C-alpha positions as CSV (number, residue, x, y, z in Angstrom):
1,X,151.6,-101.2,-59.5
2,X,155.0,-102.5,-60.6
3,X,157.9,-101.9,-58.2
4,X,161.4,-100.8,-59.1
5,X,162.7,-103.4,-56.6
6,X,164.7,-106.4,-58.0
7,X,164.6,-108.9,-55.2
8,X,166.7,-112.1,-54.9
9,X,165.1,-114.7,-52.5
10,X,167.7,-117.3,-51.4
11,X,165.8,-120.5,-50.5
12,X,162.7,-122.1,-52.1
13,X,161.2,-123.6,-49.0
14,X,157.8,-122.5,-47.6
15,X,159.3,-119.3,-46.2
16,X,161.1,-118.4,-49.5
17,X,158.1,-119.2,-51.7
18,X,155.6,-117.3,-49.4
19,X,158.0,-114.3,-49.5
20,X,158.3,-114.5,-53.3
21,X,154.5,-114.7,-53.6
22,X,153.8,-111.7,-51.4
23,X,156.5,-109.7,-53.2
24,X,155.2,-110.6,-56.7
25,X,151.7,-109.7,-55.8
26,X,153.0,-106.2,-54.8
27,X,154.8,-105.8,-58.1
28,X,158.4,-106.7,-57.3
29,X,160.6,-108.5,-59.8
30,X,161.8,-111.7,-58.0
31,X,164.5,-114.3,-58.6
32,X,164.5,-117.4,-56.4
33,X,167.7,-119.3,-56.0
34,X,167.9,-122.8,-54.3
35,X,170.6,-125.4,-54.1
36,X,168.0,-128.1,-54.7
37,X,165.9,-128.9,-57.7
38,X,162.4,-128.1,-58.8
39,X,161.3,-131.5,-57.5
40,X,163.2,-131.2,-54.1
41,X,161.7,-132.8,-51.0
42,X,163.0,-130.7,-48.1
43,X,161.5,-129.8,-44.7
44,X,158.6,-127.8,-46.3
45,X,157.1,-130.9,-48.0
46,X,156.8,-133.8,-45.6
47,X,155.9,-132.1,-42.3
48,X,152.6,-132.4,-40.4
49,X,150.9,-129.4,-42.1
50,X,149.7,-127.9,-38.8
51,X,148.7,-124.2,-38.5
52,X,149.0,-123.7,-34.8
53,X,148.1,-120.5,-32.9
54,X,148.2,-122.8,-29.9
55,X,152.0,-123.0,-30.1
56,X,152.6,-120.1,-27.9
57,X,155.5,-121.7,-26.0
58,X,158.9,-121.5,-27.8
59,X,161.1,-124.6,-28.0
60,X,163.5,-122.9,-25.5
61,X,161.4,-123.3,-22.4
62,X,162.0,-124.4,-18.8
63,X,162.3,-128.1,-18.4
64,X,163.0,-128.8,-22.1
65,X,166.7,-129.2,-21.7
66,X,166.4,-131.6,-18.7
67,X,163.8,-133.7,-20.5
68,X,166.0,-133.7,-23.6
69,X,169.0,-134.9,-21.6
70,X,166.9,-137.8,-20.2
71,X,165.6,-138.7,-23.6
72,X,169.2,-138.8,-25.0
73,X,169.7,-142.1,-23.3
74,X,166.8,-143.6,-25.4
75,X,167.6,-144.3,-29.1
76,X,163.9,-144.1,-30.0
77,X,163.2,-140.9,-28.0
78,X,161.6,-137.9,-29.7
79,X,164.6,-135.6,-28.9
80,X,168.2,-136.3,-29.6
81,X,171.4,-134.3,-29.9
82,X,174.2,-136.1,-31.7
83,X,177.3,-135.7,-29.5
84,X,180.1,-134.3,-31.6
85,X,183.1,-132.0,-31.2
86,X,181.5,-128.9,-32.7
87,X,182.1,-125.5,-31.2
88,X,178.9,-124.0,-32.9
89,X,176.8,-126.8,-31.4
90,X,178.3,-126.0,-27.9
91,X,177.5,-122.3,-28.4
92,X,174.0,-123.1,-29.6
93,X,173.4,-125.3,-26.6
94,X,174.7,-122.6,-24.2
95,X,172.4,-120.0,-25.7
96,X,169.5,-122.5,-25.6
97,X,170.1,-123.0,-21.9
98,X,170.3,-119.3,-21.3
99,X,167.0,-118.7,-23.2
100,X,165.0,-121.4,-21.5
101,X,163.5,-119.2,-18.8
102,X,160.0,-118.4,-17.6
103,X,160.5,-114.8,-18.6
104,X,161.4,-115.8,-22.2
105,X,158.2,-117.9,-22.4
106,X,156.2,-115.0,-21.0
107,X,157.6,-112.5,-23.6
108,X,157.4,-114.9,-26.5
109,X,153.7,-116.0,-26.0
110,X,152.0,-112.9,-27.3
111,X,154.4,-112.6,-30.2
112,X,153.8,-116.2,-31.3
113,X,150.1,-115.9,-30.8
114,X,149.9,-112.7,-33.0
115,X,152.0,-114.2,-35.7
116,X,150.2,-117.5,-35.8
117,X,146.7,-115.9,-35.9
118,X,147.7,-113.5,-38.6
119,X,149.2,-116.4,-40.6
120,X,146.1,-118.6,-40.1
121,X,144.0,-115.8,-41.7
122,X,146.6,-115.5,-44.6
123,X,146.6,-119.3,-45.1
124,X,142.8,-119.1,-45.7
125,X,143.3,-116.2,-48.2
126,X,146.0,-118.2,-50.0
127,X,143.8,-121.2,-50.2
128,X,141.0,-119.1,-51.7
129,X,143.0,-117.3,-54.3
130,X,145.8,-119.6,-55.4
131,X,144.9,-122.2,-58.1
132,X,145.5,-125.7,-56.9
133,X,146.1,-124.7,-53.2
134,X,144.9,-127.2,-50.7
135,X,141.9,-126.4,-48.5
136,X,142.6,-125.2,-45.0
137,X,140.7,-127.5,-42.6
138,X,139.5,-125.5,-39.6
139,X,138.8,-128.4,-37.1
140,X,141.4,-127.6,-34.5
141,X,144.1,-129.9,-33.1
142,X,143.6,-132.4,-30.3
143,X,146.4,-133.0,-27.8
144,X,146.1,-136.7,-26.7
145,X,147.3,-137.7,-23.3
146,X,148.0,-141.3,-22.4
147,X,148.3,-140.6,-18.7
148,X,146.6,-138.4,-16.2
149,X,150.0,-136.8,-15.3
150,X,150.4,-135.7,-18.9
151,X,146.9,-134.3,-18.9
152,X,147.6,-132.3,-15.8
153,X,150.7,-130.8,-17.6
154,X,148.6,-130.0,-20.7
155,X,146.0,-128.3,-18.5
156,X,148.7,-125.8,-17.5
157,X,149.6,-125.1,-21.1
158,X,145.9,-124.8,-22.0
159,X,145.4,-122.2,-19.3
160,X,148.4,-120.2,-20.6
161,X,146.8,-120.3,-24.1
162,X,143.4,-119.2,-22.7
163,X,145.0,-116.2,-20.9
164,X,146.3,-115.2,-24.4
165,X,142.8,-115.3,-25.8
166,X,143.0,-118.7,-27.5
167,X,140.3,-121.3,-27.3
168,X,141.4,-124.5,-25.4
169,X,139.0,-127.1,-24.0
170,X,140.3,-129.8,-21.6
171,X,138.4,-133.1,-22.1
172,X,138.3,-136.5,-20.3
173,X,138.6,-139.7,-22.3
174,X,134.9,-139.7,-23.2
175,X,135.0,-136.1,-24.3
176,X,137.9,-136.9,-26.6
177,X,136.1,-139.9,-28.1
178,X,133.0,-137.7,-28.8
179,X,135.1,-135.3,-30.8
180,X,137.0,-137.9,-32.7
181,X,134.3,-140.4,-33.7
182,X,135.3,-143.6,-35.4
183,X,138.8,-143.6,-33.9
184,X,140.0,-146.4,-31.6
185,X,141.7,-144.5,-28.7
186,X,143.6,-145.5,-25.6
187,X,143.9,-142.2,-23.8
188,X,143.2,-140.6,-20.4
189,X,142.0,-137.3,-21.9
190,X,143.1,-134.4,-24.1
191,X,143.0,-130.8,-24.9
192,X,141.1,-129.5,-28.0
193,X,142.7,-126.3,-29.4
194,X,139.9,-124.9,-31.6
195,X,141.8,-122.1,-33.3
196,X,144.3,-124.5,-34.9
197,X,143.9,-125.8,-38.5
198,X,145.8,-127.9,-41.0
199,X,146.5,-128.3,-44.8
200,X,148.7,-130.4,-47.1
201,X,152.2,-128.9,-47.1
202,X,153.2,-130.6,-50.3
203,X,150.1,-129.4,-52.2
204,X,150.7,-125.9,-51.0
205,X,154.3,-125.9,-52.1
206,X,153.4,-127.2,-55.5
207,X,150.6,-124.6,-55.9
208,X,152.9,-121.7,-54.8
209,X,155.7,-122.8,-57.2
210,X,153.3,-123.1,-60.1
211,X,151.9,-119.7,-59.4
212,X,155.3,-118.1,-59.2
213,X,156.4,-119.7,-62.5
214,X,153.3,-118.4,-64.2
215,X,153.9,-114.9,-62.7
216,X,157.3,-114.7,-64.3
217,X,159.5,-115.4,-61.3
218,X,162.9,-116.7,-62.4
219,X,164.0,-119.8,-60.6
220,X,167.7,-120.8,-60.4
221,X,167.7,-124.4,-59.4
222,X,170.8,-126.3,-58.2
223,X,172.8,-123.2,-57.5
224,X,174.5,-122.4,-54.3
225,X,174.7,-118.8,-53.1
226,X,178.3,-118.4,-51.7
227,X,178.0,-114.8,-50.4
228,X,176.5,-111.3,-50.8
229,X,177.8,-108.6,-53.0
230,X,178.1,-105.1,-51.5
231,X,178.4,-101.6,-53.0
232,X,178.3,-98.2,-51.2
233,X,177.2,-99.7,-47.9
234,X,174.3,-101.8,-49.1
235,X,173.8,-105.1,-50.8
236,X,174.1,-105.2,-54.6
237,X,173.5,-108.9,-55.3
238,X,174.5,-112.5,-54.5
239,X,177.5,-114.5,-55.6
240,X,177.1,-117.9,-57.3
241,X,179.9,-120.0,-58.6
242,X,181.2,-118.0,-61.6
243,X,178.3,-115.5,-61.6
244,X,176.9,-112.5,-59.7
245,X,173.1,-112.0,-59.7
246,X,172.4,-108.3,-59.1
247,X,169.6,-107.2,-56.7
248,X,168.4,-104.2,-54.9
249,X,167.3,-106.4,-52.0
250,X,168.2,-109.9,-50.9
251,X,166.0,-112.1,-48.7
252,X,167.9,-114.8,-46.8
253,X,165.4,-117.6,-46.4
254,X,167.8,-120.6,-46.9
255,X,167.0,-122.5,-43.7
256,X,170.1,-123.7,-41.9
257,X,172.3,-122.5,-44.7
258,X,171.3,-118.9,-43.8
259,X,173.9,-118.9,-41.0
260,X,176.8,-119.0,-43.5
261,X,175.3,-116.2,-45.6
262,X,174.9,-114.1,-42.4
263,X,178.5,-114.8,-41.5
264,X,179.6,-113.5,-44.9
265,X,178.6,-110.0,-43.8
266,X,179.4,-110.4,-40.1
267,X,175.9,-111.2,-38.9
268,X,175.6,-114.0,-36.4
269,X,172.5,-116.2,-37.1
270,X,173.2,-119.3,-34.9
271,X,171.1,-122.3,-35.9
272,X,171.2,-126.1,-35.8
273,X,169.4,-128.5,-38.1
274,X,166.6,-130.2,-36.3
275,X,165.8,-133.2,-38.4
276,X,162.2,-134.6,-38.3
277,X,160.8,-137.8,-39.6
278,X,157.4,-138.8,-41.0
279,X,155.6,-141.7,-42.7
280,X,152.3,-141.4,-44.5
281,X,149.7,-144.2,-44.3
282,X,148.1,-144.0,-47.8
283,X,145.5,-146.6,-46.8
284,X,145.1,-146.0,-43.0
285,X,143.0,-148.4,-40.8
286,X,141.2,-145.4,-39.4
287,X,141.1,-141.7,-40.2
288,X,141.1,-139.1,-37.4
289,X,138.5,-136.3,-37.6
290,X,141.2,-133.8,-36.9
291,X,145.0,-133.7,-36.3
292,X,146.3,-135.1,-33.0
293,X,149.4,-134.4,-31.1
294,X,150.5,-137.3,-28.8
295,X,151.6,-135.5,-25.7
296,X,154.1,-137.8,-24.1
297,X,155.5,-139.0,-27.5
298,X,155.7,-135.6,-29.2
299,X,154.2,-137.2,-32.4
300,X,151.8,-135.5,-34.8
301,X,149.0,-137.5,-36.6
302,X,147.5,-135.5,-39.4
303,X,144.7,-136.5,-41.8
304,X,145.6,-135.3,-45.3
305,X,144.3,-135.9,-48.8
306,X,147.3,-138.1,-49.5
307,X,146.8,-140.2,-46.3
308,X,147.4,-140.0,-42.6
309,X,150.8,-138.6,-41.8
310,X,152.7,-139.6,-38.7
311,X,155.6,-137.3,-37.9
312,X,157.9,-136.4,-35.0
313,X,161.4,-136.3,-33.6
314,X,163.7,-133.4,-33.1
315,X,167.2,-134.7,-34.0
316,X,170.0,-132.1,-33.7
317,X,172.5,-133.7,-36.1
318,X,174.2,-133.2,-39.4
319,X,171.8,-132.9,-42.3
320,X,173.6,-135.7,-44.2
321,X,173.6,-138.2,-41.4
322,X,171.9,-141.5,-42.4
323,X,168.3,-142.2,-41.3
324,X,168.1,-143.5,-37.8
325,X,165.5,-146.2,-38.0
326,X,165.3,-146.4,-34.2
327,X,163.7,-142.9,-34.3
328,X,161.2,-144.1,-36.9
329,X,160.3,-147.1,-34.7
330,X,159.9,-144.7,-31.8
331,X,157.2,-142.8,-33.8
332,X,155.4,-145.9,-35.0
333,X,155.3,-147.6,-31.6
334,X,154.1,-144.5,-29.9
335,X,151.2,-144.1,-32.4
336,X,150.1,-147.7,-31.7
337,X,150.1,-146.9,-28.0
338,X,147.5,-144.1,-28.4
339,X,145.7,-145.4,-31.6
340,X,145.8,-149.3,-31.4
341,X,144.4,-149.7,-34.9
342,X,147.6,-148.3,-36.3
343,X,149.8,-151.3,-35.9
344,X,153.5,-150.5,-35.6
345,X,154.5,-153.5,-37.7
346,X,152.4,-152.3,-40.6
347,X,153.7,-148.7,-40.2
348,X,157.3,-149.9,-40.2
349,X,157.0,-150.9,-43.9
350,X,156.1,-147.3,-45.1
351,X,158.6,-145.1,-46.8
352,X,160.4,-142.7,-44.5
353,X,160.7,-139.0,-45.2
354,X,163.2,-136.7,-43.4
355,X,163.6,-133.0,-43.4
356,X,166.0,-130.6,-41.5
357,X,164.3,-127.7,-39.8
358,X,166.4,-124.5,-39.0
359,X,166.3,-124.2,-35.2
360,X,167.4,-121.1,-33.4
361,X,168.7,-121.3,-29.8
362,X,165.8,-119.4,-28.4
363,X,163.1,-121.1,-30.4
364,X,162.1,-117.8,-32.2
365,X,162.5,-117.0,-35.9
366,X,165.0,-114.6,-37.3
367,X,162.7,-112.1,-39.1
368,X,163.7,-108.5,-40.0
369,X,166.2,-106.3,-41.7
370,X,169.9,-106.7,-41.1
371,X,171.2,-103.6,-39.3
372,X,174.8,-104.0,-40.5
373,X,174.0,-104.1,-44.3
374,X,171.2,-102.2,-45.9
375,X,169.0,-104.1,-48.3
376,X,169.1,-107.5,-46.6
377,X,166.0,-109.1,-45.0
378,X,166.4,-112.3,-43.0
379,X,163.5,-114.8,-42.7
380,X,164.7,-118.1,-41.2
381,X,165.0,-120.1,-38.0
382,X,161.3,-121.0,-37.7
383,X,162.0,-124.6,-36.5
384,X,158.8,-126.6,-36.4
385,X,156.7,-123.5,-37.1
386,X,157.7,-122.9,-40.7
387,X,154.5,-124.2,-42.3
388,X,152.3,-122.4,-39.8
389,X,154.1,-119.1,-40.1
390,X,154.9,-119.2,-43.8
391,X,152.2,-116.8,-45.1
392,X,152.7,-114.2,-42.4
393,X,156.4,-114.3,-42.8
394,X,156.0,-113.7,-46.5
395,X,153.7,-110.7,-45.8
396,X,156.2,-109.2,-43.3
397,X,159.1,-109.7,-45.7
398,X,157.2,-107.9,-48.5
399,X,156.4,-105.1,-46.1
400,X,160.1,-104.8,-45.0
401,X,161.3,-104.8,-48.6
402,X,158.8,-102.4,-50.1
403,X,157.8,-100.2,-47.2
404,X,160.8,-100.5,-44.8
405,X,158.6,-101.6,-41.9
406,X,155.6,-103.8,-41.2
407,X,152.4,-103.2,-39.3
408,X,151.7,-106.9,-38.8
409,X,151.1,-107.5,-35.1
410,X,154.3,-108.9,-33.5
411,X,156.5,-108.1,-36.5
412,X,158.5,-105.4,-34.7
413,X,159.2,-107.6,-31.6
414,X,162.9,-107.5,-30.5
415,X,162.5,-111.3,-30.0
416,X,162.6,-111.6,-33.9
417,X,165.6,-109.3,-34.4
418,X,168.1,-111.1,-36.7
419,X,171.1,-109.8,-34.9
420,X,169.9,-110.5,-31.3
421,X,172.9,-112.8,-30.8
422,X,175.5,-110.3,-32.1
423,X,177.3,-109.9,-28.8
424,X,180.1,-112.3,-27.9
425,X,178.8,-114.9,-25.3
426,X,175.3,-113.5,-25.3
427,X,172.3,-115.8,-25.0
């Protein structure tokens, strides 16, 4: 049944398109506005394509900050914060430090589990109903450990996942080889997360966009939303240069740019761009049976229709900073360490993709209605979980817009509340 809602979605990444698709299927009239073009190549396109219920530990966790500080001395490390005089970066770092506690991990685990499991089911539904959508490969994800010390650490994480009802099997080197036949491996062991899956992010983005165009969604490409219009205590539209687009509801799904839109109405949505890198071997020497995550190197290796994608790095930096080829070398060298058939010299010749992911200081998305302005729904800050959580985020957004609330498990958690950092100095 058609809805009277006229919705503007700001942002055409995976979160924005999944939100638009869920809204359109429920009868809303939708306009999507994005500063990029129809053939953009942002963070939603070149990522590892992982659907990961196993990711029950948020980025802000004990030990992450200390490890990150040690890594900062290495130019090819998987984590780097570009030092700069930036008050927002300092505030973000302070909040990250305050959030990285055992209690935060304990509270976040069930919420992330519920969201990822619901999203995995929705990924399968989207693949079944959307023309041109890529298949969802339900083979799990293998964590590969080069050392016994790393394997012991991963055993602790696997036990946490099992206590949350997820399937995780710890394997020795022989067990890993048995599950990844035909792959040359130099590992001490691994953990197989059987509830995980993967799909091609680019193919899904293309299919979503084509469906939305066919469904009559209006796209405004190359336009920047500069602020929100208000009338009688609620949102009434968005401001573009020289134009106002009216709306009964606005969905802020613009990645890192969402912070500025929140500030326009007094809502604090602290985020930093976390740039990732990937290369895709179109003609790989070997093809893994399932995706692998290289534990010590923090690199993902994903078999996709377009080739084997190798991706990693969390680089907190300006989005327009030039590509740091030392980070790319860090990825390719680490892959050769675990998978000797993938020679670093060969991988170094591949084209490099980069994308800036919106990273909140507590590692949790901003997902919910703004309390200070009626008619605004925020859906951003997913960090490295955007592809995995895209469909469930879209479903929750549609619920919030059309019903005012969502019954999806985890959706009402205060850990997702957009204005959780509203107090001055709060973490």
